[in-house]
C-alpha positions as CSV (number, residue, x, y, z in Angstrom):
1,M,0.0,0.0,0.0
2,F,1.3,3.4,-1.0
3,D,2.2,5.9,1.8
4,I,0.8,9.1,0.3
5,L,2.9,11.1,2.7
6,R,6.0,9.8,1.1
7,L,5.1,10.7,-2.4
8,P,7.0,13.6,-3.9
9,Q,5.2,16.9,-3.6
10,P,4.0,18.8,-6.7
11,D,6.5,21.5,-7.9
12,A,4.7,24.8,-8.4
13,T,7.5,26.3,-10.5
14,V,6.5,27.2,-14.0
15,R,8.7,25.0,-16.3
16,S,8.3,27.1,-19.4
17,A,9.4,30.4,-18.1
18,R,10.8,32.7,-20.8
19,I,12.8,34.7,-18.3
20,V,16.4,33.9,-17.3
21,N,17.8,34.9,-13.9
22,C,21.5,35.6,-13.9
23,E,24.3,37.4,-12.1
24,G,26.3,40.4,-13.4
25,T,28.8,43.0,-12.4
26,I,28.7,46.7,-13.1
27,R,31.7,47.4,-15.2
28,T,31.2,51.2,-15.7
29,H,29.0,53.7,-13.9
30,K,29.0,57.1,-15.7
31,K,26.9,60.2,-15.3
32,L,25.4,61.4,-18.7
33,T,23.5,64.4,-17.5
34,S,22.6,66.0,-14.1
35,D,20.0,63.2,-13.5
36,T,20.8,60.4,-15.9
37,F,23.3,57.6,-15.4
38,E,24.8,55.0,-17.8
39,L,25.5,51.5,-16.4
40,V,27.4,48.9,-18.4
41,V,26.7,45.5,-16.8
42,E,28.6,42.3,-17.7
43,I,27.1,38.9,-17.1
44,T,29.6,37.1,-14.9
45,G,27.7,34.0,-13.6
46,E,27.4,30.7,-15.5
47,T,23.9,31.5,-16.6
48,R,23.7,33.8,-19.7
49,L,20.9,36.3,-20.3
50,G,19.9,34.7,-23.6
51,Y,19.2,36.7,-26.7
52,P,17.4,39.9,-26.0
53,N,16.1,42.0,-28.8
54,A,16.3,45.8,-29.3
55,G,13.4,47.4,-27.4
56,Q,13.3,44.8,-24.6
57,F,14.2,45.3,-20.9
58,A,15.7,43.5,-18.0
59,A,14.9,43.7,-14.2
60,L,18.0,44.7,-12.3
61,G,18.4,43.9,-8.6
62,F,20.8,46.0,-6.6
63,P,22.3,45.1,-3.2
64,G,20.4,46.5,-0.2
65,I,17.3,47.4,-2.3
66,A,14.4,45.1,-1.8
67,R,12.7,45.2,-5.2
68,S,14.3,44.9,-8.7
69,R,13.7,47.7,-11.2
70,P,13.0,47.3,-14.9
71,Y,15.3,49.1,-17.4
72,S,15.4,49.0,-21.2
73,F,18.5,47.8,-23.0
74,A,20.0,51.1,-24.1
75,R,22.0,49.7,-27.0
76,N,21.0,47.1,-29.6
77,P,21.8,43.9,-27.7
78,K,22.4,42.0,-31.0
79,T,25.5,44.0,-31.7
80,I,27.3,42.6,-28.6
81,R,26.9,39.0,-29.4
82,G,30.3,37.4,-29.6
83,Q,31.9,40.4,-27.9
84,G,31.1,39.4,-24.3
85,D,27.8,39.7,-22.5
86,K,27.8,43.4,-21.7
87,Y,24.6,45.4,-21.6
88,T,24.0,49.1,-21.4
89,F,21.3,50.7,-19.3
90,F,20.3,54.4,-18.9
91,I,18.8,55.2,-15.4
92,R,17.2,58.5,-14.7
93,A,17.3,59.6,-11.1
94,V,13.9,60.3,-9.5
95,P,13.2,62.3,-6.3
96,N,13.5,60.0,-3.2
97,G,14.1,57.0,-5.4
98,E,16.0,54.1,-3.7
99,V,18.1,53.3,-6.8
100,S,18.7,57.0,-7.5
101,A,20.1,57.5,-4.0
102,W,22.2,54.4,-4.3
103,L,23.7,55.6,-7.6
104,L,24.4,59.1,-6.2
105,Q,26.5,57.6,-3.4
106,G,29.4,57.2,-5.8
107,D,31.0,55.0,-8.4
108,K,29.4,51.5,-8.4
109,S,31.8,49.9,-10.8
110,G,32.6,46.4,-9.6
111,V,29.4,45.9,-7.7
112,E,27.6,42.6,-8.3
113,I,23.9,42.8,-9.2
114,S,21.2,40.4,-10.5
115,L,19.5,40.5,-13.9
116,S,16.2,38.9,-15.0
117,G,15.1,39.0,-18.7
118,P,14.7,39.5,-21.4
119,C,11.2,41.0,-21.1
120,G,8.9,43.1,-23.2
121,E,7.4,43.4,-26.6
122,F,8.4,46.9,-27.6
123,L,10.1,45.6,-30.8
124,L,10.7,46.9,-34.3
125,D,7.7,46.0,-36.5
126,Q,8.3,43.9,-39.6
127,T,7.2,46.5,-42.1
128,D,8.7,49.2,-44.4
129,R,6.5,51.9,-43.0
130,P,8.2,55.2,-42.0
131,M,9.3,55.3,-38.4
132,I,8.1,58.1,-36.1
133,C,10.1,57.8,-32.8
134,I,9.2,60.0,-29.9
135,A,11.1,59.8,-26.6
136,G,11.7,61.7,-23.5
137,G,14.1,61.4,-20.6
138,S,15.6,57.9,-20.3
139,G,13.2,56.8,-23.0
140,M,16.2,57.5,-25.1
141,S,17.4,53.9,-24.2
142,A,14.8,51.7,-26.0
143,I,14.5,54.1,-29.0
144,L,18.3,54.2,-29.4
145,A,18.4,50.4,-29.4
146,L,15.6,50.2,-32.0
147,I,17.2,52.7,-34.4
148,E,20.6,51.0,-34.0
149,H,18.9,47.7,-34.9
150,A,17.2,49.3,-37.9
151,A,20.5,50.7,-39.1
152,D,22.2,47.3,-38.7
153,I,19.7,45.5,-40.8
154,Q,19.6,48.4,-43.4
155,A,15.8,48.8,-43.0
156,N,14.0,50.1,-46.0
157,R,12.3,52.9,-44.2
158,D,12.6,56.6,-43.3
159,C,13.0,57.5,-39.6
160,Y,12.1,60.7,-37.8
161,F,13.4,60.6,-34.2
162,Y,12.0,63.3,-31.9
163,Y,13.5,63.6,-28.5
164,G,12.1,65.9,-25.7
165,A,14.4,67.3,-23.1
166,R,14.4,70.3,-20.8
167,T,17.7,72.1,-21.8
168,Q,20.8,71.5,-23.8
169,N,22.4,70.0,-20.7
170,D,19.8,67.3,-20.7
171,L,20.8,66.0,-24.2
172,Y,23.0,63.0,-24.5
173,C,24.0,60.2,-26.9
174,Q,24.4,62.8,-29.7
175,E,27.5,61.0,-31.1
176,L,25.8,57.6,-31.1
177,I,22.8,59.1,-33.0
178,K,25.2,60.6,-35.5
179,T,26.7,57.2,-36.0
180,V,23.2,55.7,-36.6
181,E,22.6,58.5,-39.2
182,T,25.9,57.6,-40.9
183,L,25.0,53.9,-41.0
184,W,21.4,54.4,-42.1
185,N,20.2,52.9,-45.4
186,K,21.5,55.5,-47.9
187,D,18.2,55.2,-50.0
188,Y,16.2,56.4,-47.0
189,L,16.0,59.4,-44.6
190,F,17.1,59.5,-41.0
191,K,16.4,62.7,-39.1
192,F,17.0,63.5,-35.4
193,I,15.0,66.4,-34.0
194,P,15.7,67.3,-30.4
195,V,13.1,69.6,-28.8
196,L,13.8,71.6,-25.6
197,S,11.0,72.8,-23.4
198,E,12.9,74.9,-20.8
199,E,16.0,76.2,-22.7
200,P,16.7,79.9,-21.8
201,L,15.7,82.3,-24.6
202,G,19.0,84.0,-24.7
203,S,21.0,80.8,-25.2
204,N,22.8,79.7,-28.4
205,W,20.2,77.0,-29.1
206,H,18.8,77.3,-32.6
207,G,16.8,74.1,-32.6
208,E,13.2,73.3,-31.8
209,R,11.6,74.6,-28.6
210,G,8.4,73.6,-26.8
211,L,6.7,70.3,-26.2
212,V,7.9,67.4,-28.3
213,T,4.4,66.3,-29.1
214,D,3.5,69.8,-30.4
215,I,6.5,69.8,-32.8
216,V,5.5,66.4,-34.2
217,G,1.9,67.5,-34.7
218,R,3.2,70.7,-36.4
219,D,5.4,68.8,-38.8
220,A,2.6,66.4,-39.6
221,M,0.6,69.5,-40.9
222,E,3.4,71.3,-42.6
223,I,5.6,68.6,-44.3
224,S,3.8,67.0,-47.2
225,A,6.0,63.8,-47.1
226,F,5.3,63.4,-43.3
227,R,2.2,61.3,-43.0
228,L,1.4,59.9,-39.6
229,S,-1.4,57.8,-40.9
230,S,1.0,55.7,-42.9
231,A,3.8,55.5,-40.3
232,S,4.7,53.2,-37.4
233,A,5.1,55.2,-34.2
234,F,7.4,54.2,-31.3
235,L,6.8,56.1,-28.1
236,C,9.0,55.7,-25.0
237,G,9.4,57.7,-21.9
238,P,7.4,59.2,-19.0
239,P,3.7,58.4,-18.9
240,P,2.4,62.0,-19.5
241,M,4.5,62.3,-22.6
242,V,3.5,58.9,-24.0
243,E,-0.2,59.6,-23.3
244,A,0.0,63.0,-25.0
245,A,1.9,61.5,-28.0
246,D,-0.6,58.7,-28.3
247,S,-3.5,61.1,-28.3
248,M,-1.9,63.4,-30.8
249,L,-1.1,60.5,-33.2
250,R,-4.6,59.1,-33.1
251,S,-6.1,62.6,-33.8
252,A,-3.7,62.9,-36.8
253,G,-5.0,59.6,-38.2
254,A,-2.4,57.1,-37.0
255,G,-3.9,53.7,-36.6
256,S,-3.9,52.3,-33.0
257,T,-2.3,49.0,-34.3
258,N,0.7,51.0,-35.6
259,I,1.4,52.8,-32.3
260,Y,3.9,51.0,-30.1
261,K,4.3,52.3,-26.5
262,D,6.9,51.7,-23.8
263,T,5.8,53.7,-20.7
264,F,8.4,54.1,-18.0
265,E,6.6,53.6,-14.7
266,D,8.3,53.6,-11.3
267,A,7.6,51.9,-8.0
268,R,5.0,54.6,-7.0
269,S,2.8,53.8,-10.0
270,P,-0.3,51.6,-9.4
271,A,0.3,47.8,-9.6
272,P,-1.7,46.0,-12.3
273,I,-4.8,44.0,-11.2
274,I,-6.0,40.7,-12.5
275,D,-9.7,40.3,-13.4
276,N,-10.2,36.7,-12.6
277,S,-13.5,36.7,-14.5
278,R,-11.5,36.9,-17.7
279,C,-8.4,34.9,-16.6
280,V,-8.3,31.3,-18.0
281,L,-5.1,30.3,-16.1
282,C,-3.1,30.0,-19.4
283,D,0.0,30.9,-17.4
284,E,1.2,33.4,-20.0
285,C,1.8,36.0,-17.3
286,L,3.7,33.6,-15.2
287,F,6.0,32.8,-18.1
288,V,7.2,36.4,-18.4
289,K,7.3,37.6,-14.8
290,P,10.9,38.8,-14.0
291,V,10.6,38.3,-10.2
292,S,9.5,35.1,-8.7
293,D,6.7,36.2,-6.3
294,C,5.0,39.2,-8.0
295,I,2.2,37.0,-9.3
296,V,0.9,34.3,-7.0
297,E,-1.7,31.6,-7.3
298,T,-4.1,31.9,-4.5
299,S,-6.8,29.8,-2.9
300,G,-8.7,32.8,-1.6
301,F,-8.6,36.5,-0.9
302,Q,-9.2,38.7,2.1
303,T,-11.0,41.8,1.0
304,D,-12.0,45.2,2.3
305,N,-15.6,46.5,2.5
306,A,-15.4,47.7,-1.1
307,G,-14.4,44.2,-2.3
308,W,-10.8,45.0,-3.1
309,P,-8.2,42.3,-2.1
310,T,-6.1,43.3,1.0
311,D,-4.3,40.0,1.4
312,F,-4.3,36.5,0.0
313,D,-3.9,32.9,0.9
314,A,-1.0,31.5,-1.2
315,L,-1.6,28.2,-2.9
316,K,0.0,25.2,-1.2
317,P,0.5,22.4,-3.7
318,S,-1.4,19.2,-2.8
319,K,-2.9,20.9,0.2
320,T,-5.4,23.4,-1.3
321,S,-8.0,23.2,-4.1
322,G,-7.3,22.1,-7.6
323,L,-5.9,24.4,-10.3
324,Y,-9.2,25.7,-11.8
325,Y,-10.7,26.5,-8.4
326,N,-7.9,29.1,-7.7
327,S,-7.2,32.6,-8.8
328,L,-4.2,34.7,-9.7
329,F,-3.2,37.7,-7.7
330,I,-0.6,40.5,-8.2
331,D,1.1,41.3,-4.9
332,S,1.6,45.0,-5.1
333,S,4.4,44.9,-2.5
334,K,6.5,42.7,-4.8
335,C,5.4,44.0,-8.2
336,I,8.1,46.1,-10.0
337,R,5.6,47.9,-12.3
338,C,7.2,46.5,-15.5
339,Y,3.8,45.6,-16.9
340,A,5.2,42.6,-18.8
341,C,2.2,40.6,-17.6
342,I,-0.2,43.1,-19.2
343,N,1.4,42.6,-22.6
344,A,1.6,38.8,-22.2
345,C,-2.1,38.3,-21.3
346,P,-4.0,37.2,-24.4
347,H,-7.4,37.7,-22.8
348,G,-7.2,41.3,-21.5
349,A,-7.5,40.1,-17.9
350,I,-4.6,42.2,-16.5
351,S,-4.8,46.0,-16.4
352,P,-3.1,48.9,-14.6
353,N,-6.4,50.7,-14.4
354,H,-8.6,50.5,-11.3
355,S,-11.6,51.8,-13.1
356,L,-13.4,50.9,-16.3
357,N,-15.5,53.5,-18.0
358,G,-15.5,55.6,-14.9
359,T,-16.9,52.8,-12.8
360,L,-14.9,51.0,-10.0
361,R,-14.3,47.5,-11.1
362,Q,-14.7,44.9,-8.4
363,P,-12.3,42.0,-8.3
364,F,-13.9,38.7,-9.3
365,I,-12.9,35.8,-7.1
366,K,-13.4,32.3,-8.4
């Protein structure tokens, strides 16, 4: 007779995870502007990061900081293959940010960190449509990687790259962008348009001024060859800029399926929520989560008077109910706000919005 207590316990680990966890060392730590840093990280452990694509990101874990942070690869990762596993990241300091304070303490070269990735679906589309790239702040990172990739493959497409900054002192990567322009397919146009919103009027700046989205909208009206409705748009940076650019593009006739967005959230942004009335437990969100315990399977919630989850009962394999009687829950204290789960969900069950059409959406508990 079998002794059920001696049988091996079920393993709750998702076997088909698309995320690799590895170790790395900061090789260089450089200040690019007053509030933006460049880190070059080399994979030093036995596990390699895999084959990230331009536009994707990794979650970086720093010593003494509880939660990892998501950062886009700031150069085309494909160009480093065969040259050692070194990856570049641009990190913008934010007020009272833990990572910001850590970086401001001094040179972190030689410090060991963790990396999880590659994550994200902000990729170059497989078309010959003109590229309209709009970035702000450290949103330079993913766009720079994308245009480097497009130059490497000699894409048959024009590219207009608009970058919004406050002043001339906030511009960086100018030489790298000039290199992209030199390498761009000679039969097509590459144009970089920096736009400064707070540059003093008496300075020597002769370029564009104002909000970057306003300049894009103006060019769409004034330049006959500039047709937003027939272009692919790539937006990367702070949420207000991305939202304004998205609205402007749609008003100008750009199709929603041709607008690709990478919004840079931080730990203070709301964590996504899972609507378990739509969730079919396909595990797609679990395959792409960059930290182990941000999404958990639960056998029940504790809720407040409004019906929102306040705590959860973690699933205990072989001890709680079967798979399809359980629910998934995003633990906001562990979530790093990378939103990879939102992009991965094929059923629209995960959202960063706490309301739908102005009405508070109640969590559905199976």
